[in-house]
C-alpha positions in Angstrom: 0.0 0.0 0.0 1.2 3.5 -0.7 0.2 7.1 -0.1 1.0 10.3 -1.9 0.5 13.7 -0.3 1.1 17.2 -1.7 0.5 19.9 0.8 0.3 23.6 -0.2 2.7 23.1 -3.1 3.9 26.1 -5.1 6.4 25.4 -7.9 6.7 27.0 -11.3 3.2 27.1 -12.7 1.7 25.1 -9.8 -0.2 27.3 -7.3 -1.2 26.0 -3.9 -1.7 22.3 -4.9 -3.2 20.1 -2.2 -3.6 16.4 -3.0 -3.9 13.2 -0.9 -4.0 9.9 -2.8 -4.4 6.3 -1.8 -3.8 3.2 -4.0 -5.6 3.5 -7.4 -5.3 5.1 -10.8 -5.6 8.9 -10.6 -5.6 10.9 -13.8 -4.8 14.6 -13.9 -6.0 16.3 -17.1 -3.8 19.2 -18.0 -1.3 20.4 -20.5 2.4 21.4 -20.1 1.4 25.0 -19.7 -0.8 24.1 -16.8 2.1 22.5 -14.9 1.3 18.8 -15.6 5.0 17.9 -16.3 6.2 19.8 -13.3 3.8 17.9 -11.1 5.2 14.6 -12.2 8.8 15.8 -11.7 7.9 16.9 -8.1 6.4 13.4 -7.3 9.4 11.7 -8.9 11.8 13.7 -6.8 13.7 15.4 -9.6 12.3 18.8 -8.9 12.1 20.8 -5.6 9.0 22.6 -4.7 9.4 26.4 -4.0 7.0 26.0 -1.1 5.0 23.1 0.4 5.5 19.4 1.0 5.6 16.4 -1.3 5.6 13.1 0.5 5.5 9.4 -0.5 4.6 7.3 2.5 5.8 10.1 4.7 9.1 10.6 3.0 10.2 13.5 0.6 11.3 12.0 -2.7 13.6 15.0 -3.4 15.3 14.8 0.0 15.5 11.0 0.2 17.5 9.0 -2.4 16.2 5.8 -0.9 12.6 7.0 -1.5 13.4 8.2 -4.9 14.7 4.8 -6.0 11.3 3.2 -5.1 9.4 5.5 -7.5 8.7 4.4 -11.1 8.4 7.5 -13.3 8.0 8.7 -16.9 9.1 12.3 -17.1 8.2 14.9 -19.7 11.8 14.7 -20.9 14.1 11.8 -20.2 17.8 12.8 -20.1 20.0 9.8 -19.2 23.3 11.3 -20.2 25.7 9.1 -22.2 26.9 5.6 -21.7 30.1 4.2 -23.3 28.6 0.7 -23.8 25.6 -0.6 -25.8 22.0 0.0 -25.0 21.7 -3.7 -23.9 24.6 -3.3 -21.5 23.1 -0.2 -19.9 19.7 -1.9 -19.6 21.2 -5.1 -18.1 22.9 -3.0 -15.4 19.7 -1.1 -14.7 17.6 -4.2 -14.8 19.7 -5.9 -12.2 18.9 -3.2 -9.8 15.3 -2.7 -10.6 14.3 -6.3 -11.5 13.5 -6.5 -15.2 14.9 -8.3 -18.2 16.5 -6.1 -20.9 15.7 -8.4 -23.8 11.9 -8.1 -23.2 12.0 -4.3 -22.9 14.1 -3.9 -26.1 11.6 -6.1 -27.9 8.6 -4.1 -26.7 10.3 -0.8 -27.5 11.5 -2.2 -30.9 15.0 -1.0 -30.3 18.3 -2.7 -31.4 20.4 -4.0 -28.5 23.6 -2.8 -30.1 22.6 0.9 -30.3 24.3 3.4 -28.1 22.3 5.3 -25.5 23.2 8.7 -27.0 21.7 7.7 -30.4 18.2 7.5 -29.0 15.8 10.3 -30.0 13.6 12.0 -27.4 10.6 9.9 -28.4 12.6 6.7 -28.2 13.8 7.6 -24.7 10.3 8.3 -23.4 9.0 5.1 -24.9 11.7 3.0 -23.3 11.3 4.9 -20.0 7.6 4.1 -20.0 8.3 0.4 -20.4 10.9 0.5 -17.7 8.5 2.2 -15.3 5.8 -0.3 -15.9 8.2 -3.2 -15.6 9.1 -2.3 -12.0 7.8 -5.0 -9.6 7.1 -3.2 -6.3 7.3 0.6 -6.7 5.9 2.8 -3.9 4.6 5.2 -6.4 4.1 5.2 -10.2 4.2 8.7 -11.7 3.7 8.9 -15.5 3.5 11.9 -17.8 1.6 11.1 -21.1 2.3 7.4 -21.1 -0.2 6.5 -23.8 1.3 9.0 -26.3 4.8 7.7 -25.4 4.1 4.2 -26.7 2.8 3.0 -30.1 -0.9 2.3 -30.8 -0.2 -1.5 -30.7 1.1 -1.2 -27.1 -1.8 0.8 -25.7 -3.9 -2.1 -24.6 -1.0 -3.8 -22.7 0.0 -0.5 -21.1 -3.5 0.3 -20.0 -3.8 -3.2 -18.4 -0.5 -2.8 -16.6 -1.4 0.6 -15.2 -4.7 -0.9 -13.9 -2.8 -3.8 -12.4 -0.3 -1.5 -10.6 -3.2 0.7 -9.3 -4.6 -2.2 -7.3 -1.9 -1.9 -4.6 -0.2 1.5 -5.1 -0.8 5.0 -6.1 -0.6 5.5 -9.9 -0.6 9.2 -10.9 -0.9 10.0 -14.6 -1.0 13.4 -16.2 -2.4 13.9 -19.7 -3.8 16.6 -21.9 -6.0 14.1 -23.8 -9.6 13.6 -22.7 -9.6 10.4 -24.7 -6.6 9.0 -22.8 -8.2 10.1 -19.5 -11.4 8.1 -20.3 -9.4 5.0 -21.3 -7.3 5.2 -18.1 -10.3 5.5 -15.9 -9.9 5.9 -12.2 -10.2 9.2 -10.2 -10.0 12.3 -12.4 -8.7 15.8 -11.6 -8.4 18.9 -13.8 -5.3 21.0 -13.7 -6.0 24.5 -15.2 -3.3 27.0 -15.3 -1.6 25.7 -12.1 -4.9 25.2 -10.1 -5.9 21.6 -9.3 -9.5 20.6 -8.7 -11.5 17.3 -9.0 -13.0 17.0 -12.5 -16.8 17.0 -12.3 -18.2 13.5 -12.7 -14.7 12.0 -13.3 -13.3 11.0 -16.7 -16.1 8.6 -17.3 -19.1 8.8 -17.7 -19.1 12.5 -16.9 -17.3 15.3 -18.8 -14.4 17.4 -17.7 -16.3 20.6 -18.7 -19.4 21.1 -16.5 -22.3 23.0 -18.2 -21.5 21.8 -21.7 -23.6 19.3 -23.6 -22.2 15.9 -24.5 -22.1 14.2 -27.9 -22.5 10.5 -28.7 -21.4 8.9 -31.9 -23.7 6.1 -33.1 -23.3 3.7 -36.0 -26.3 1.6 -37.0 -27.5 -0.6 -39.8 -30.4 1.6 -40.7 -29.3 5.1 -39.6 -32.3 6.9 -41.1 -34.7 4.9 -38.9 -32.6 5.6 -35.9 -32.5 9.4 -36.6 -36.4 9.4 -36.9 -36.6 7.5 -33.6 -34.1 9.8 -31.8 -36.0 12.9 -33.0 -38.8 11.7 -30.7 -36.6 11.5 -27.6 -36.8 14.7 -25.4 -33.2 14.1 -24.1 -31.8 14.6 -27.6 -31.2 18.3 -28.3 -29.5 18.0 -31.6 -29.0 15.4 -34.3 -26.4 15.3 -37.1 -26.6 12.6 -39.8 -23.5 12.3 -42.0 -24.7 10.5 -45.0 -21.3 10.2 -46.6 -20.1 8.1 -43.6 -22.0 4.8 -43.5 -24.4 4.8 -40.6 -22.8 7.6 -38.6 -25.2 9.7 -36.4 -24.2 12.3 -33.9 -26.6 13.1 -31.0 -26.2 15.9 -28.5 -27.7 16.0 -25.0 -27.2 17.4 -21.5 -25.9 14.3 -19.8 -24.1 11.2 -21.1 -26.2 8.6 -19.2 -29.5 10.2 -20.2 -28.4 10.5 -23.8 -27.2 6.9 -23.9 -30.5 5.7 -22.5 -32.3 7.7 -25.1 -30.3 6.1 -27.9 -31.0 2.7 -26.4 -34.8 3.3 -26.3 -34.8 4.7 -29.8 -32.8 1.7 -31.2 -35.1 -0.8 -29.5 -38.3 1.0 -30.6 -37.1 1.3 -34.2 -35.6 -2.2 -34.2 -32.2 -0.9 -35.3 -29.0 -2.8 -34.7 -26.3 -0.5 -33.2 -22.8 -1.3 -34.2 -20.9 1.4 -32.3 -21.7 3.8 -29.5 -19.1 6.1 -28.1 -18.7 9.5 -26.6 -17.0 12.4 -28.4 -14.7 13.9 -25.8 -14.3 17.6 -25.4 -10.8 18.8 -26.2 -8.8 20.5 -23.4 -9.3 24.0 -24.8 -13.0 23.5 -24.8 -12.9 22.4 -21.1 -10.7 25.3 -20.2 -13.0 27.8 -22.0 -16.0 26.3 -20.3 -14.4 26.6 -16.9 -13.4 30.2 -17.6 -17.0 30.9 -18.9 -18.6 29.4 -15.8 -16.3 31.5 -13.5 -17.2 34.6 -15.4 -20.9 33.7 -15.2 -20.7 33.1 -11.5 -18.9 36.5 -11.0 -21.6 38.3 -13.0 -24.4 36.5 -11.1 -22.8 37.7 -7.8 -22.6 41.2 -9.1 -26.2 41.2 -10.2 -27.3 39.8 -6.8 -25.4 42.5 -5.1 -27.1 45.2 -7.2 -30.6 43.7 -6.7 -30.1 43.2 -2.9 -28.5 46.4 -1.5 -27.6 46.5 2.2 -30.3 47.8 4.5 -30.3 51.6 4.9 -29.5 53.0 8.3 -32.3 54.6 10.4 -33.4 57.9 9.0 -31.6 57.5 5.7 -33.3 57.4 2.3 -33.9 53.9 0.9 -33.7 53.3 -2.9 -36.8 51.7 -4.3 -36.8 49.3 -7.3 -37.8 52.2 -9.5 -34.6 54.0 -8.5 -36.3 57.0 -6.6 -35.4 57.6 -3.0 -38.4 57.3 -0.6 -38.4 59.5 2.4 -38.7 57.9 5.8 -42.1 58.4 7.5 -42.4 61.3 9.9 -44.3 61.2 13.1 -47.1 63.8 13.3 
């Protein structure tokens, strides 16, 4: 079992981040400019916070080399320096300490054993680092920055399975700017927006990361016209798009993913339509950020309006402003 705590952390773009995590998969949705990479570096112990505490099982990764060695990480940029020997020799030495076989990793990363470490590109280093992190047997913490984009499409299923397996007994923290990756990873979801961290409303699945925005479902059916006619009768469906050029593709918009999915199911059963595919269309990060900004502005404007409509009570003897805008004189005793 492992525990990760960030208390009042200020560092670079990160502003007053508070986070306590127990074993499980935890996904933070945010881009580099939001501080997602810095957050992983802090947890891995390769960056020092300007203020606040970062602790893994009560120890500071940055201050404790022993703690740092128990953390499996994938950083935004992997810089391993240079090694005079081959890639296989370097991996064999590292694998002896961390407990993995170099041959298996080289095969998964599709790298030649005789290559020199300095010859690897930045993308190849991150791919290899991702496989090394996931090959660790008993890490205290797994901290990964954009792991699904670091590996090829063919490796995504096995990487997702390994992340889920590691999350059963330890904290797995993943940062990503992709809403699609967040939904595939599952687990607890947070949103990192310009350095500020908050739980994502509804989590990565089935809710959306942008509250207040409608959701879209993509549907493929054998008779899409019949499905469109049936969906038009569902009150939960606010908008329909039928792309006739793409075989059987229908887009439906609604206020909530669960309600919209149930409406599609009712329409398909009622129209006796076979549905081949049903999936959500995730909001991109810019849309989520814009929605959050818009909601904050709306809340601010609502507070201003409320303050104008509900002025403080006038003191005794003072004129009171009526809704019409004219001052009413206080009553005088005869």
